[in-house]
Structures are given as structure tokens and as C-alpha cells.
Biopython code that builds the backbone (N, CA, C, O; Angstrom):
import numpy as np
from Bio.PDB.StructureBuilder import StructureBuilder

atoms = [
    (1, "MET", "N", (-43.324, 56.839, -48.178)),
    (1, "MET", "CA", (-42.683, 57.819, -49.006)),
    (1, "MET", "C", (-41.943, 58.800, -48.095)),
    (1, "MET", "O", (-42.500, 59.282, -47.109)),
    (2, "ALA", "N", (-40.733, 59.082, -48.420)),
    (2, "ALA", "CA", (-39.928, 60.032, -47.654)),
    (2, "ALA", "C", (-40.140, 61.438, -48.198)),
    (2, "ALA", "O", (-40.402, 61.642, -49.383)),
    (3, "ARG", "N", (-40.017, 62.396, -47.290)),
    (3, "ARG", "CA", (-40.127, 63.793, -47.697)),
    (3, "ARG", "C", (-38.884, 64.531, -47.242)),
    (3, "ARG", "O", (-38.316, 64.243, -46.188)),
    (4, "LYS", "N", (-38.489, 65.455, -48.031)),
    (4, "LYS", "CA", (-37.374, 66.312, -47.661)),
    (4, "LYS", "C", (-37.861, 67.748, -47.798)),
    (4, "LYS", "O", (-38.221, 68.200, -48.885)),
    (5, "VAL", "N", (-37.864, 68.449, -46.681)),
    (5, "VAL", "CA", (-38.322, 69.829, -46.674)),
    (5, "VAL", "C", (-37.096, 70.719, -46.520)),
    (5, "VAL", "O", (-36.294, 70.529, -45.605)),
    (6, "GLU", "N", (-36.957, 71.670, -47.398)),
    (6, "GLU", "CA", (-35.846, 72.604, -47.323)),
    (6, "GLU", "C", (-36.388, 74.003, -47.084)),
    (6, "GLU", "O", (-37.373, 74.418, -47.696)),
    (7, "VAL", "N", (-35.738, 74.711, -46.200)),
    (7, "VAL", "CA", (-36.106, 76.092, -45.930)),
    (7, "VAL", "C", (-34.994, 76.968, -46.487)),
    (7, "VAL", "O", (-33.822, 76.798, -46.149)),
    (8, "THR", "N", (-35.371, 77.895, -47.333)),
    (8, "THR", "CA", (-34.401, 78.812, -47.913)),
    (8, "THR", "C", (-34.667, 80.201, -47.357)),
    (8, "THR", "O", (-35.762, 80.742, -47.511)),
    (9, "MET", "N", (-33.669, 80.767, -46.717)),
    (9, "MET", "CA", (-33.797, 82.121, -46.185)),
    (9, "MET", "C", (-33.577, 83.094, -47.333)),
    (9, "MET", "O", (-32.583, 83.011, -48.055)),
    (10, "ILE", "N", (-34.524, 84.021, -47.490)),
    (10, "ILE", "CA", (-34.371, 85.033, -48.533)),
    (10, "ILE", "C", (-34.346, 86.415, -47.897)),
    (10, "ILE", "O", (-34.927, 86.640, -46.835)),
    (11, "ASP", "N", (-33.675, 87.315, -48.554)),
    (11, "ASP", "CA", (-33.524, 88.687, -48.091)),
    (11, "ASP", "C", (-34.887, 89.377, -48.080)),
    (11, "ASP", "O", (-35.618, 89.344, -49.070)),
    (12, "ASP", "N", (-35.222, 90.003, -46.948)),
    (12, "ASP", "CA", (-36.506, 90.696, -46.831)),
    (12, "ASP", "C", (-36.561, 91.970, -47.678)),
    (12, "ASP", "O", (-37.649, 92.470, -47.961)),
    (13, "ILE", "N", (-35.427, 92.492, -48.079)),
    (13, "ILE", "CA", (-35.390, 93.722, -48.872)),
    (13, "ILE", "C", (-35.540, 93.437, -50.362)),
    (13, "ILE", "O", (-36.388, 94.025, -51.033)),
    (14, "ASP", "N", (-34.699, 92.516, -50.878)),
    (14, "ASP", "CA", (-34.695, 92.316, -52.332)),
    (14, "ASP", "C", (-34.992, 90.887, -52.786)),
    (14, "ASP", "O", (-34.958, 90.601, -53.982)),
    (15, "GLY", "N", (-35.283, 89.990, -51.846)),
    (15, "GLY", "CA", (-35.670, 88.629, -52.213)),
    (15, "GLY", "C", (-34.543, 87.707, -52.629)),
    (15, "GLY", "O", (-34.802, 86.583, -53.059)),
    (16, "THR", "N", (-33.298, 88.148, -52.514)),
    (16, "THR", "CA", (-32.175, 87.292, -52.903)),
    (16, "THR", "C", (-31.863, 86.303, -51.789)),
    (16, "THR", "O", (-32.276, 86.483, -50.643)),
    (17, "SER", "N", (-31.133, 85.265, -52.147)),
    (17, "SER", "CA", (-30.692, 84.294, -51.146)),
    (17, "SER", "C", (-29.237, 83.968, -51.429)),
    (17, "SER", "O", (-28.792, 84.186, -52.556)),
    (18, "PRO", "N", (-28.491, 83.472, -50.500)),
    (18, "PRO", "CA", (-28.913, 83.146, -49.132)),
    (18, "PRO", "C", (-28.970, 84.401, -48.262)),
    (18, "PRO", "O", (-28.404, 85.443, -48.591)),
    (19, "ALA", "N", (-29.665, 84.260, -47.154)),
    (19, "ALA", "CA", (-29.783, 85.359, -46.201)),
    (19, "ALA", "C", (-29.668, 84.796, -44.794)),
    (19, "ALA", "O", (-29.826, 83.595, -44.577)),
    (20, "SER", "N", (-29.394, 85.666, -43.855)),
    (20, "SER", "CA", (-29.363, 85.264, -42.452)),
    (20, "SER", "C", (-30.090, 86.335, -41.641)),
    (20, "SER", "O", (-30.267, 87.465, -42.095)),
    (21, "THR", "N", (-30.498, 85.960, -40.454)),
    (21, "THR", "CA", (-31.291, 86.857, -39.618)),
    (21, "THR", "C", (-30.387, 87.827, -38.872)),
    (21, "THR", "O", (-29.381, 87.432, -38.284)),
    (22, "VAL", "N", (-30.756, 89.088, -38.904)),
    (22, "VAL", "CA", (-30.051, 90.145, -38.185)),
    (22, "VAL", "C", (-31.023, 90.705, -37.155)),
    (22, "VAL", "O", (-32.171, 91.014, -37.476)),
    (23, "GLU", "N", (-30.559, 90.832, -35.924)),
    (23, "GLU", "CA", (-31.381, 91.391, -34.856)),
    (23, "GLU", "C", (-30.860, 92.776, -34.507)),
    (23, "GLU", "O", (-29.651, 93.007, -34.482)),
    (24, "PHE", "N", (-31.779, 93.694, -34.239)),
    (24, "PHE", "CA", (-31.382, 95.022, -33.795)),
    (24, "PHE", "C", (-32.526, 95.624, -32.991)),
    (24, "PHE", "O", (-33.654, 95.130, -33.010)),
    (25, "ALA", "N", (-32.208, 96.701, -32.286)),
    (25, "ALA", "CA", (-33.223, 97.373, -31.478)),
    (25, "ALA", "C", (-33.177, 98.860, -31.772)),
    (25, "ALA", "O", (-32.120, 99.422, -32.058)),
    (26, "TYR", "N", (-34.349, 99.490, -31.697)),
    (26, "TYR", "CA", (-34.444, 100.925, -31.922)),
    (26, "TYR", "C", (-35.622, 101.463, -31.123)),
    (26, "TYR", "O", (-36.738, 100.953, -31.221)),
    (27, "GLU", "N", (-35.364, 102.494, -30.335)),
    (27, "GLU", "CA", (-36.374, 103.145, -29.502)),
    (27, "GLU", "C", (-37.186, 102.154, -28.672)),
    (27, "GLU", "O", (-38.413, 102.231, -28.609)),
    (28, "GLY", "N", (-36.482, 101.230, -28.043)),
    (28, "GLY", "CA", (-37.110, 100.297, -27.121)),
    (28, "GLY", "C", (-37.770, 99.087, -27.740)),
    (28, "GLY", "O", (-38.281, 98.230, -27.019)),
    (29, "ALA", "N", (-37.775, 98.993, -29.059)),
    (29, "ALA", "CA", (-38.381, 97.837, -29.729)),
    (29, "ALA", "C", (-37.279, 97.000, -30.370)),
    (29, "ALA", "O", (-36.321, 97.539, -30.924)),
    (30, "SER", "N", (-37.422, 95.688, -30.292)),
    (30, "SER", "CA", (-36.462, 94.771, -30.908)),
    (30, "SER", "C", (-37.009, 94.292, -32.243)),
    (30, "SER", "O", (-38.206, 94.044, -32.391)),
    (31, "TYR", "N", (-36.112, 94.168, -33.206)),
    (31, "TYR", "CA", (-36.501, 93.772, -34.553)),
    (31, "TYR", "C", (-35.610, 92.652, -35.059)),
    (31, "TYR", "O", (-34.486, 92.477, -34.589)),
    (32, "GLU", "N", (-36.123, 91.895, -36.023)),
    (32, "GLU", "CA", (-35.371, 90.884, -36.769)),
    (32, "GLU", "C", (-35.634, 91.125, -38.241)),
    (32, "GLU", "O", (-36.749, 91.463, -38.636)),
    (33, "ILE", "N", (-34.607, 90.952, -39.044)),
    (33, "ILE", "CA", (-34.764, 91.067, -40.485)),
    (33, "ILE", "C", (-33.811, 90.071, -41.134)),
    (33, "ILE", "O", (-32.691, 89.881, -40.660)),
    (34, "ASP", "N", (-34.247, 89.444, -42.200)),
    (34, "ASP", "CA", (-33.401, 88.505, -42.933)),
    (34, "ASP", "C", (-32.722, 89.267, -44.059)),
    (34, "ASP", "O", (-33.386, 89.853, -44.914)),
    (35, "LEU", "N", (-31.385, 89.253, -44.052)),
    (35, "LEU", "CA", (-30.619, 90.020, -45.031)),
    (35, "LEU", "C", (-29.544, 89.173, -45.694)),
    (35, "LEU", "O", (-28.961, 88.284, -45.074)),
    (36, "SER", "N", (-29.292, 89.465, -46.965)),
    (36, "SER", "CA", (-28.155, 88.865, -47.670)),
    (36, "SER", "C", (-26.888, 89.536, -47.136)),
    (36, "SER", "O", (-26.963, 90.547, -46.438)),
    (37, "GLU", "N", (-25.737, 88.975, -47.464)),
    (37, "GLU", "CA", (-24.476, 89.564, -47.020)),
    (37, "GLU", "C", (-24.338, 90.996, -47.534)),
    (37, "GLU", "O", (-23.834, 91.868, -46.826)),
    (38, "GLN", "N", (-24.784, 91.233, -48.759)),
    (38, "GLN", "CA", (-24.686, 92.571, -49.350)),
    (38, "GLN", "C", (-25.532, 93.577, -48.566)),
    (38, "GLN", "O", (-25.056, 94.667, -48.248)),
    (39, "ASN", "N", (-26.759, 93.229, -48.259)),
    (39, "ASN", "CA", (-27.619, 94.154, -47.512)),
    (39, "ASN", "C", (-27.221, 94.249, -46.039)),
    (39, "ASN", "O", (-27.432, 95.281, -45.402)),
    (40, "LYS", "N", (-26.644, 93.172, -45.499)),
    (40, "LYS", "CA", (-26.129, 93.232, -44.130)),
    (40, "LYS", "C", (-24.994, 94.255, -44.065)),
    (40, "LYS", "O", (-24.896, 95.017, -43.103)),
    (41, "ALA", "N", (-24.136, 94.270, -45.091)),
    (41, "ALA", "CA", (-23.040, 95.237, -45.151)),
    (41, "ALA", "C", (-23.580, 96.662, -45.288)),
    (41, "ALA", "O", (-23.038, 97.590, -44.689)),
    (42, "LYS", "N", (-24.641, 96.836, -46.070)),
    (42, "LYS", "CA", (-25.252, 98.163, -46.221)),
    (42, "LYS", "C", (-25.808, 98.658, -44.885)),
    (42, "LYS", "O", (-25.645, 99.825, -44.529)),
    (43, "LEU", "N", (-26.464, 97.761, -44.153)),
    (43, "LEU", "CA", (-27.014, 98.136, -42.848)),
    (43, "LEU", "C", (-25.883, 98.512, -41.895)),
    (43, "LEU", "O", (-25.965, 99.526, -41.201)),
    (44, "ALA", "N", (-24.829, 97.696, -41.858)),
    (44, "ALA", "CA", (-23.689, 97.972, -40.981)),
    (44, "ALA", "C", (-23.053, 99.317, -41.330)),
    (44, "ALA", "O", (-22.683, 100.086, -40.442)),
    (45, "GLU", "N", (-22.931, 99.591, -42.616)),
    (45, "GLU", "CA", (-22.345, 100.862, -43.065)),
    (45, "GLU", "C", (-23.230, 102.046, -42.653)),
    (45, "GLU", "O", (-22.724, 103.080, -42.217)),
    (46, "ALA", "N", (-24.531, 101.891, -42.791)),
    (46, "ALA", "CA", (-25.456, 102.969, -42.428)),
    (46, "ALA", "C", (-25.452, 103.235, -40.920)),
    (46, "ALA", "O", (-25.577, 104.381, -40.488)),
    (47, "LEU", "N", (-25.308, 102.182, -40.132)),
    (47, "LEU", "CA", (-25.339, 102.332, -38.676)),
    (47, "LEU", "C", (-23.986, 102.702, -38.078)),
    (47, "LEU", "O", (-23.925, 103.178, -36.944)),
    (48, "ALA", "N", (-22.907, 102.493, -38.818)),
    (48, "ALA", "CA", (-21.548, 102.670, -38.296)),
    (48, "ALA", "C", (-21.319, 104.013, -37.602)),
    (48, "ALA", "O", (-20.763, 104.019, -36.503)),
    (49, "PRO", "N", (-21.716, 105.151, -38.179)),
    (49, "PRO", "CA", (-21.447, 106.413, -37.487)),
    (49, "PRO", "C", (-22.199, 106.539, -36.160)),
    (49, "PRO", "O", (-21.726, 107.202, -35.237)),
    (50, "PHE", "N", (-23.353, 105.913, -36.066)),
    (50, "PHE", "CA", (-24.138, 105.977, -34.831)),
    (50, "PHE", "C", (-23.585, 105.009, -33.784)),
    (50, "PHE", "O", (-23.504, 105.338, -32.601)),
    (51, "VAL", "N", (-23.210, 103.819, -34.233)),
    (51, "VAL", "CA", (-22.651, 102.815, -33.326)),
    (51, "VAL", "C", (-21.316, 103.303, -32.764)),
    (51, "VAL", "O", (-20.983, 103.019, -31.613)),
    (52, "ALA", "N", (-20.561, 104.030, -33.568)),
    (52, "ALA", "CA", (-19.245, 104.510, -33.145)),
    (52, "ALA", "C", (-19.320, 105.426, -31.927)),
    (52, "ALA", "O", (-18.383, 105.464, -31.129)),
    (53, "VAL", "N", (-20.405, 106.154, -31.773)),
    (53, "VAL", "CA", (-20.512, 107.093, -30.653)),
    (53, "VAL", "C", (-21.553, 106.665, -29.613)),
    (53, "VAL", "O", (-21.785, 107.373, -28.633)),
    (54, "ALA", "N", (-22.166, 105.522, -29.828)),
    (54, "ALA", "CA", (-23.208, 105.043, -28.911)),
    (54, "ALA", "C", (-22.596, 104.327, -27.714)),
    (54, "ALA", "O", (-21.437, 103.914, -27.747)),
    (55, "ARG", "N", (-23.386, 104.186, -26.663)),
    (55, "ARG", "CA", (-22.988, 103.425, -25.477)),
    (55, "ARG", "C", (-23.671, 102.068, -25.532)),
    (55, "ARG", "O", (-24.851, 101.970, -25.869)),
    (56, "LYS", "N", (-22.930, 101.032, -25.201)),
    (56, "LYS", "CA", (-23.536, 99.702, -25.121)),
    (56, "LYS", "C", (-24.335, 99.610, -23.835)),
    (56, "LYS", "O", (-23.948, 100.171, -22.810)),
    (57, "THR", "N", (-25.440, 98.907, -23.892)),
    (57, "THR", "CA", (-26.255, 98.683, -22.701)),
    (57, "THR", "C", (-26.394, 97.192, -22.483)),
    (57, "THR", "O", (-26.184, 96.390, -23.394)),
    (58, "GLN", "N", (-26.749, 96.836, -21.270)),
    (58, "GLN", "CA", (-27.027, 95.433, -20.994)),
    (58, "GLN", "C", (-28.401, 95.114, -21.540)),
    (58, "GLN", "O", (-29.275, 95.977, -21.614)),
    (59, "THR", "N", (-28.578, 93.862, -21.922)),
    (59, "THR", "CA", (-29.898, 93.456, -22.382)),
    (59, "THR", "C", (-30.858, 93.509, -21.208)),
    (59, "THR", "O", (-30.469, 93.270, -20.065)),
    (60, "ALA", "N", (-32.089, 93.817, -21.488)),
    (60, "ALA", "CA", (-33.098, 93.913, -20.437)),
    (60, "ALA", "C", (-33.285, 92.558, -19.773)),
    (60, "ALA", "O", (-33.368, 91.528, -20.442)),
    (61, "ARG", "N", (-33.348, 92.576, -18.477)),
    (61, "ARG", "CA", (-33.570, 91.333, -17.733)),
    (61, "ARG", "C", (-34.961, 91.366, -17.145)),
    (61, "ARG", "O", (-35.450, 92.402, -16.694)),
    (62, "ARG", "N", (-35.579, 90.214, -17.163)),
    (62, "ARG", "CA", (-36.908, 90.124, -16.563)),
    (62, "ARG", "C", (-36.788, 90.295, -15.068)),
    (62, "ARG", "O", (-35.859, 89.789, -14.438)),
    (63, "ARG", "N", (-37.730, 91.006, -14.517)),
    (63, "ARG", "CA", (-37.751, 91.150, -13.070)),
    (63, "ARG", "C", (-38.233, 89.847, -12.460)),
    (63, "ARG", "O", (-39.230, 89.269, -12.893)),
    (64, "VAL", "N", (-37.523, 89.404, -11.468)),
    (64, "VAL", "CA", (-37.870, 88.160, -10.803)),
    (64, "VAL", "C", (-38.285, 88.498, -9.381)),
    (64, "VAL", "O", (-37.592, 89.220, -8.663)),
    (65, "LYS", "N", (-39.416, 87.966, -8.999)),
    (65, "LYS", "CA", (-39.901, 88.191, -7.645)),
    (65, "LYS", "C", (-38.920, 87.556, -6.671)),
    (65, "LYS", "O", (-38.572, 86.382, -6.799)),
    (66, "LYS", "N", (-38.483, 88.337, -5.703)),
    (66, "LYS", "CA", (-37.533, 87.839, -4.722)),
    (66, "LYS", "C", (-38.240, 86.851, -3.798)),
    (66, "LYS", "O", (-39.285, 87.153, -3.220)),
    (67, "VAL", "N", (-37.659, 85.691, -3.676)),
    (67, "VAL", "CA", (-38.224, 84.646, -2.831)),
    (67, "VAL", "C", (-37.316, 84.484, -1.625)),
    (67, "VAL", "O", (-36.097, 84.381, -1.761)),
    (68, "GLN", "N", (-37.917, 84.461, -0.450)),
    (68, "GLN", "CA", (-37.103, 84.270, 0.740)),
    (68, "GLN", "C", (-36.526, 82.869, 0.728)),
    (68, "GLN", "O", (-37.176, 81.911, 0.310)),
    (69, "ASN", "N", (-35.325, 82.773, 1.181)),
    (69, "ASN", "CA", (-34.614, 81.502, 1.168)),
    (69, "ASN", "C", (-35.184, 80.568, 2.230)),
    (69, "ASN", "O", (-35.056, 80.809, 3.430)),
    (70, "VAL", "N", (-35.810, 79.507, 1.763)),
    (70, "VAL", "CA", (-36.413, 78.525, 2.668)),
    (70, "VAL", "C", (-35.335, 77.853, 3.507)),
    (70, "VAL", "O", (-35.603, 77.433, 4.633)),
    (71, "GLY", "N", (-34.136, 77.748, 2.983)),
    (71, "GLY", "CA", (-33.041, 77.093, 3.694)),
    (71, "GLY", "C", (-32.631, 77.827, 4.953)),
    (71, "GLY", "O", (-31.944, 77.255, 5.799)),
    (72, "GLN", "N", (-33.036, 79.083, 5.098)),
    (72, "GLN", "CA", (-32.684, 79.852, 6.284)),
    (72, "GLN", "C", (-33.651, 79.610, 7.436)),
    (72, "GLN", "O", (-33.458, 80.139, 8.531)),
    (73, "VAL", "N", (-34.676, 78.824, 7.200)),
    (73, "VAL", "CA", (-35.683, 78.545, 8.221)),
    (73, "VAL", "C", (-35.445, 77.142, 8.768)),
    (73, "VAL", "O", (-35.254, 76.190, 8.011)),
    (74, "ASP", "N", (-35.460, 77.030, 10.079)),
    (74, "ASP", "CA", (-35.277, 75.725, 10.716)),
    (74, "ASP", "C", (-36.609, 74.971, 10.669)),
    (74, "ASP", "O", (-37.574, 75.389, 11.309)),
    (75, "PRO", "N", (-36.673, 73.864, 9.919)),
    (75, "PRO", "CA", (-37.929, 73.118, 9.807)),
    (75, "PRO", "C", (-38.479, 72.662, 11.155)),
    (75, "PRO", "O", (-39.695, 72.589, 11.333)),
    (76, "ALA", "N", (-37.598, 72.356, 12.100)),
    (76, "ALA", "CA", (-38.060, 71.915, 13.423)),
    (76, "ALA", "C", (-38.847, 73.031, 14.110)),
    (76, "ALA", "O", (-39.871, 72.775, 14.744)),
    (77, "LEU", "N", (-38.364, 74.267, 13.981)),
    (77, "LEU", "CA", (-39.077, 75.394, 14.585)),
    (77, "LEU", "C", (-40.418, 75.627, 13.899)),
    (77, "LEU", "O", (-41.411, 75.942, 14.555)),
    (78, "VAL", "N", (-40.444, 75.471, 12.582)),
    (78, "VAL", "CA", (-41.690, 75.650, 11.836)),
    (78, "VAL", "C", (-42.692, 74.583, 12.251)),
    (78, "VAL", "O", (-43.865, 74.887, 12.465)),
    (79, "ARG", "N", (-42.237, 73.324, 12.368)),
    (79, "ARG", "CA", (-43.128, 72.226, 12.777)),
    (79, "ARG", "C", (-43.676, 72.458, 14.184)),
    (79, "ARG", "O", (-44.838, 72.166, 14.465)),
    (80, "GLN", "N", (-42.835, 72.981, 15.051)),
    (80, "GLN", "CA", (-43.257, 73.244, 16.424)),
    (80, "GLN", "C", (-44.303, 74.369, 16.454)),
    (80, "GLN", "O", (-45.247, 74.311, 17.242)),
    (81, "TRP", "N", (-44.143, 75.373, 15.618)),
    (81, "TRP", "CA", (-45.043, 76.519, 15.573)),
    (81, "TRP", "C", (-46.347, 76.216, 14.834)),
    (81, "TRP", "O", (-47.394, 76.743, 15.209)),
    (82, "ALA", "N", (-46.311, 75.388, 13.802)),
    (82, "ALA", "CA", (-47.430, 75.165, 12.883)),
    (82, "ALA", "C", (-48.756, 74.819, 13.564)),
    (82, "ALA", "O", (-49.767, 75.422, 13.203)),
    (83, "PRO", "N", (-48.824, 73.884, 14.532)),
    (83, "PRO", "CA", (-50.125, 73.550, 15.137)),
    (83, "PRO", "C", (-50.795, 74.747, 15.820)),
    (83, "PRO", "O", (-52.020, 74.864, 15.803)),
    (84, "SER", "N", (-50.004, 75.625, 16.415)),
    (84, "SER", "CA", (-50.591, 76.796, 17.080)),
    (84, "SER", "C", (-51.178, 77.786, 16.073)),
    (84, "SER", "O", (-51.986, 78.643, 16.431)),
    (85, "ALA", "N", (-50.765, 77.660, 14.817)),
    (85, "ALA", "CA", (-51.289, 78.536, 13.765)),
    (85, "ALA", "C", (-52.344, 77.833, 12.926)),
    (85, "ALA", "O", (-52.817, 78.380, 11.930)),
    (86, "GLY", "N", (-52.716, 76.613, 13.329)),
    (86, "GLY", "CA", (-53.774, 75.895, 12.626)),
    (86, "GLY", "C", (-53.310, 75.049, 11.452)),
    (86, "GLY", "O", (-54.128, 74.636, 10.630)),
    (87, "PHE", "N", (-52.031, 74.787, 11.359)),
    (87, "PHE", "CA", (-51.507, 73.946, 10.284)),
    (87, "PHE", "C", (-51.199, 72.552, 10.803)),
    (87, "PHE", "O", (-50.739, 72.388, 11.933)),
    (88, "GLN", "N", (-51.456, 71.557, 9.978)),
    (88, "GLN", "CA", (-51.044, 70.190, 10.286)),
    (88, "GLN", "C", (-49.836, 69.881, 9.416)),
    (88, "GLN", "O", (-49.911, 69.928, 8.188)),
    (89, "VAL", "N", (-48.733, 69.567, 10.058)),
    (89, "VAL", "CA", (-47.492, 69.288, 9.331)),
    (89, "VAL", "C", (-46.980, 67.931, 9.773)),
    (89, "VAL", "O", (-46.957, 67.623, 10.965)),
    (90, "SER", "N", (-46.572, 67.126, 8.811)),
    (90, "SER", "CA", (-46.044, 65.802, 9.148)),
    (90, "SER", "C", (-44.711, 65.957, 9.875)),
    (90, "SER", "O", (-43.995, 66.936, 9.666)),
    (91, "PRO", "N", (-44.383, 64.995, 10.723)),
    (91, "PRO", "CA", (-43.139, 65.095, 11.489)),
    (91, "PRO", "C", (-41.886, 64.904, 10.633)),
    (91, "PRO", "O", (-40.777, 65.196, 11.082)),
    (92, "ARG", "N", (-42.056, 64.417, 9.410)),
    (92, "ARG", "CA", (-40.908, 64.196, 8.520)),
    (92, "ARG", "C", (-41.231, 64.735, 7.138)),
    (92, "ARG", "O", (-42.391, 64.973, 6.800)),
    (93, "GLY", "N", (-40.195, 64.922, 6.353)),
    (93, "GLY", "CA", (-40.379, 65.376, 4.977)),
    (93, "GLY", "C", (-40.336, 66.891, 4.851)),
    (93, "GLY", "O", (-40.021, 67.612, 5.797)),
    (94, "ARG", "N", (-40.660, 67.337, 3.664)),
    (94, "ARG", "CA", (-40.598, 68.764, 3.353)),
    (94, "ARG", "C", (-41.788, 69.500, 3.965)),
    (94, "ARG", "O", (-42.927, 69.037, 3.901)),
    (95, "VAL", "N", (-41.497, 70.645, 4.553)),
    (95, "VAL", "CA", (-42.549, 71.494, 5.107)),
    (95, "VAL", "C", (-43.159, 72.281, 3.939)),
    (95, "VAL", "O", (-42.423, 72.889, 3.163)),
    (96, "PRO", "N", (-44.495, 72.278, 3.802)),
    (96, "PRO", "CA", (-45.125, 72.994, 2.691)),
    (96, "PRO", "C", (-44.766, 74.484, 2.673)),
    (96, "PRO", "O", (-44.642, 75.121, 3.719)),
    (97, "ARG", "N", (-44.604, 75.015, 1.476)),
    (97, "ARG", "CA", (-44.230, 76.422, 1.295)),
    (97, "ARG", "C", (-45.227, 77.356, 1.985)),
    (97, "ARG", "O", (-44.838, 78.369, 2.567)),
    (98, "GLU", "N", (-46.501, 77.010, 1.915)),
    (98, "GLU", "CA", (-47.549, 77.822, 2.545)),
    (98, "GLU", "C", (-47.287, 77.973, 4.046)),
    (98, "GLU", "O", (-47.470, 79.056, 4.603)),
    (99, "VAL", "N", (-46.863, 76.896, 4.692)),
    (99, "VAL", "CA", (-46.599, 76.922, 6.135)),
    (99, "VAL", "C", (-45.359, 77.767, 6.420)),
    (99, "VAL", "O", (-45.344, 78.552, 7.369)),
    (100, "ILE", "N", (-44.331, 77.609, 5.606)),
    (100, "ILE", "CA", (-43.108, 78.399, 5.791)),
    (100, "ILE", "C", (-43.404, 79.885, 5.605)),
    (100, "ILE", "O", (-42.939, 80.717, 6.384)),
    (101, "ASP", "N", (-44.181, 80.217, 4.569)),
    (101, "ASP", "CA", (-44.540, 81.619, 4.337)),
    (101, "ASP", "C", (-45.299, 82.199, 5.529)),
    (101, "ASP", "O", (-45.051, 83.333, 5.939)),
    (102, "ALA", "N", (-46.223, 81.415, 6.083)),
    (102, "ALA", "CA", (-46.991, 81.874, 7.247)),
    (102, "ALA", "C", (-46.069, 82.057, 8.451)),
    (102, "ALA", "O", (-46.213, 83.020, 9.205)),
    (103, "TYR", "N", (-45.132, 81.142, 8.630)),
    (103, "TYR", "CA", (-44.171, 81.231, 9.733)),
    (103, "TYR", "C", (-43.321, 82.499, 9.595)),
    (103, "TYR", "O", (-43.124, 83.234, 10.563)),
    (104, "LEU", "N", (-42.825, 82.742, 8.385)),
    (104, "LEU", "CA", (-41.999, 83.931, 8.157)),
    (104, "LEU", "C", (-42.795, 85.213, 8.379)),
    (104, "LEU", "O", (-42.268, 86.192, 8.907)),
    (105, "ALA", "N", (-44.058, 85.206, 7.978)),
    (105, "ALA", "CA", (-44.900, 86.388, 8.168)),
    (105, "ALA", "C", (-45.169, 86.645, 9.648)),
    (105, "ALA", "O", (-45.301, 87.793, 10.072)),
    (106, "ALA", "N", (-45.249, 85.571, 10.428)),
    (106, "ALA", "CA", (-45.544, 85.695, 11.854)),
    (106, "ALA", "C", (-44.309, 86.060, 12.675)),
    (106, "ALA", "O", (-44.433, 86.515, 13.812)),
    (107, "HIS", "N", (-43.140, 85.868, 12.115)),
    (107, "HIS", "CA", (-41.913, 86.125, 12.888)),
    (107, "HIS", "C", (-41.119, 87.221, 12.300)),
    (107, "HIS", "O", (-40.059, 87.566, 12.824)),
]
sb = StructureBuilder()
sb.init_structure("model")
sb.init_model(0)
sb.init_chain("A")
sb.init_seg("    ")
for serial, (resi, resn, name, xyz) in enumerate(atoms, 1):
    if name == "N":
        sb.init_residue(resn, " ", resi, " ")
    sb.init_atom(name, np.array(xyz, "f"), 0.0, 1.0, " ", f" {name:<3s}", serial, name[0])
structure = sb.get_structure()
């Protein structure tokens, strides 16, 4: 037996459809609300005087931990140094990140 599931977006204010999702932010919190075209226009009209004099900001970006560029390290030098620091490194292939981090910390 086949099934057909339909999702109908309804307005969160008055329950009418169709509706679409509107995203906005206020005092550091982000919100979503499903609004019909009529209520979307009401929201836009209510916000218009504030938006007209507001400054646009960039969206918040997640802070990313800065990682040192492994490509700036000569693997041959790391391999040469590793045994003196107690690491066993194969003569070929990728040098483990742990060994590179230790090398960078030591130099």
C-alpha cells in the first residue's frame, strides 16, 4: 500500500494557510515563525520604522580553534627529531599529528 504524506504550513498567529517560515532575531535570540502572506506583511510593516534606521550586522560566526599549518613543517626534520623525543615514526607516509604537535612545541 502506498502512502502520501502532505505537510501543510499554517500561520502560527491565526491558523490560516498557506504559510511560510520567517526568521528574525531580537536581543541576541533568533526566532522562527510561520506566517501567512497577510501576517508577514503586518510584521514587515511593524518593523519597517526600526529597520529603516538600524545597522545591518554580520551573522555570528562560530569561533574556530586556530590550527597550525602542518604543511609548513618539513616531515624529514620531524622524522629526524622524533626518536630523540621518544616517538617511533615510519620512514614513509603521513607523520602523526601528535608527533608534529610535539615537534612544534619543542621548536
